[in-house]
N, C-alpha and C positions, 0 to 999 in steps of 0.2 A: 409544562415545567420549563424554567429557564436554564441556561448553561451552568450556572452556579449550583442549582439544585441537583441537576444531573451529575455534575462533577462530584458532589458529596456522596452520591450513591456509588459512583465508580470507585472513588477512593476507599470507601468502606469495603467494597468487594475485593479490591486489590489487596488491601491490608489484611483481610481475613485469611489469605493464602500466600502472603508475600514471601515467606521463607521457602515454601515449596516452589513458587515461581522463580525465585532467585536460584534455587538449586537446578531447576529445569534450564534456565538460561546459562548458568555457569557450566553445565555439562555439555553444552553445544557451542559455546562461544569461540572455541578454537577453530571452528569452521564457519558455520552460519549460526550465530547465536539467535535463539528464539525461545519464546514461551507462548502458551495460550491458556485462556481461562474462560469458563462458561458462566452463563447467568449473570452477566455484568449489570444489567438493569432489570427492573420488574417487567414481566412479560407484556403487560398492557401498554407500557411505554414503547417497547420495541415494536409491538404490533402497529402502533400509531406511526412510528417512524417509517416503517415499511409501507403502510397505507398511503402515506403522503409523498412517497417517492414520485418524482415527475414522470409523466408519460415519456416514453423514449423518443417520441417525435419532438419533445422539448429539450432533449439532450443532444450532445454532439456525438456522431458516429466516427470512431477511429477504425478503419478497415484497410488492411494491407496484409502482406505475407507475415508481418511481424505480429499483428494483433487484430482482434475483431471484438469491439466492445463499445458501449455507450458511456460517456462521461459528462460530468457537469461540475463547474466550480463557481459560477456566478450566482451565489446563493441567495441574493436578494430577489431573484426571479421566482423563488419557490416557497413552499410553506415554511413559516419561521421555525417549526420544530426541527427541520433538517439542519439549518444553520446552528441552532442551539446545540444539537447533538454533536455536530462536528467540533464546535469550539469548546464543548465540555471537556474534550480530550486535550485541550490546550490550557486548561486551568492550571495554575501554578502548583496546586497540591497534587493533581494527577501527574504532572510532569515530575514532581519530587518523588512520587511512588515509583515511577518508571526508572528514575535515576538510581534509586536504591536497588531495585530488582536487577537492573542490567549493569550496575557498577560503573555508570558513565556520569561523571560529575557535571560536565558542560553539555546541557541539552537545551535547545531553543525550538519551541513550536513555530510553525509557519503561518502567520496570519493571512498570507496571500494564497494559500492552498496550491502552491506550485506542484502540478501533477497529482494533487490530492482532491478531496471533495467527495463526489458521489460516482459510483460506477454500477453499471447494470449489464448483465450478459444473458442473452437468449440462447435457444437451441443452436448448436454448432458454433457459437462464438467461443473465443479462446484468447490466451495470451502466451505467446511462445517463450521459451527460455530466454532470459535477458538479465542484464545488470542495469540497475537504475542509474540515471544521470548522477554523477558524483557530487553535484553542487546545487545550491539554491538558484533562484531565477536570476540573481545578479552576480552569480559566480563568486560570492564572498565567503560562504560557509559550506561546510561539508555535510552532505546527507548521511545520517548515521542510523536512523531507525525508521521503520515502516510500520504503521499501526493500521490494521485491517479489522473492521468491526462488521460482522455479518448479521443481517437483519431479516432475512427471508424465512418466514415460518415453515416448518415441516420440510426443510430441505434435506432430503435423504442422501446417504452416502453414495447411492447409485446414480444420483442426478448429475454428477460431474460438476465442473465449475470450482474445483478445489485448488487450494494453494499447494504448489509443489516446490520443494527445496532440493537443490542438487549439491550437497556439501562435498561430494567426492568428484565433482565434474560431470559433464553431460554424457560421458560414456558409462557411468555407473548408475545404479538404481537410485531413483529419487525418493525423498520422504514426502508423503502426502498428508496434509493437514486439512481435514474436512471443513467445508464452509458451513458449519453448523449454526443454526439460529441462536442469536444472542451470545456468540463467541467472539472474543477479542484475541487476535494474533498479533504479536509484536516480534519483528525480525530485524536483524542487523543488515545494513546495506554497506557494502564495500566492494572492492574490485574482484572479489571471488564469490560474492553472494548470488550465484545464479538461482533464479526462481522463475516460476511460470504458473499459469492457471490452466488446468485441464479443460478440454472442450465440454460445454454444457450438453447433456445428452437427452434432456426432456424439454417439452414445450412449455417452458415457464421461465421466469426471470430470476436470476440470482443477484440480489442487491447488496451493496457494500458501502460503508462509510469509511473513508480513509484519511489519514493524516501522516505527515512526515515530520520527524524531528531532525534538527540540524545542530552542528557543533562548529566551534572554531578550529577543531582538530579532527583529522580522520580517525576512524577506528583502528586502522592498521598503519603502522609507520611508513610502509612502502606504497601506500595508496597514491595514485596519480589521477589527475583530471581525466574523465572520460564522458562521452555522451551516452545516452541510453543505448545499450549494445545488445542486439538480438542474435540468436542462433536458431537453427532448426532443432527439432527433436531428434533423438538418435536415429530414427527410421527415415528422417527427411533429409536425405543426402544432398539432393540438388538445392532444396530450399536453404539448407545450411550454407552452401557455397555462395548463393545469391545474397544472403543476409550478412555474410562476412564482408563481401564487397560493399554492400550498403553501409555497414558500420564504418568501414575504412574511409569511404568518401565523406560521410557526415562528420567523422572525427577530424578530417583534414580541413573541412570547411570551418569548423569551430576553432582551429588553430589560426585561421586567417581573420575570422570574425568572432570575437570573444563571446558575444551573446547570440550568435547565429545570424543568418541573412535576414530573417524576420522574427519579430517577437513571438514567443510561444503563447498561443491563446489560452492555454490551460492554466489560468490564474484567476483569482478573484479580484476584479478591478473595482476598487472602492472609490466612491465619489470624491472623497477628500484625501 
């Protein structure tokens, strides 16, 4: 199926529960606005998306104190269904559905997949608590929504690899949203939207299709530019201090070099 056909299925599913989803987002938007919905696409389509995920040796490994995961954004290297699935979420009608649910009028999908695309996590891989980079790759638009679509069949709650939201800060208990098969999670990104991915606990891969939406205006009036900012988990006292220094240094580099010292490779470089 192509992206337009997939988008029609996504729109139909979102519209079927849109008032409940709007209520879910509205109830959380004062801190970290979010909603999630299951059974976005027919099972056989999602199975095929997962089956065609690239081998991890064909993805890029990001491994540090901050994170440990595989990522891919150069979509013309992989099976076409993966690109079609990603860009289905950028279809105008899908974006309009998300606009209504989240009450955000100005939303722009990102054709370059800056920090989006595909991600895969194996046993012991993780993503520490962090704030997403506040802007797009050219630092012109504000990052406002993160769309995460989980495609691994039979991913049990005990497997780990789940999204964690920290609406009351990193010293308070987090909200866990399980990485359930065929589940779409949409969450707000701003300077207080701390989130993480719990370590994967099983010998299997948790696969995710992700998109970001941007806007000409930040979600919160007092939002300021920031690089991707990491912290340690509550029990990681030393790691937390190291990551504070790391974020401080990277932020000051970006004050001197608007787009960083080198180009971020996590983008879809299109031929034209």
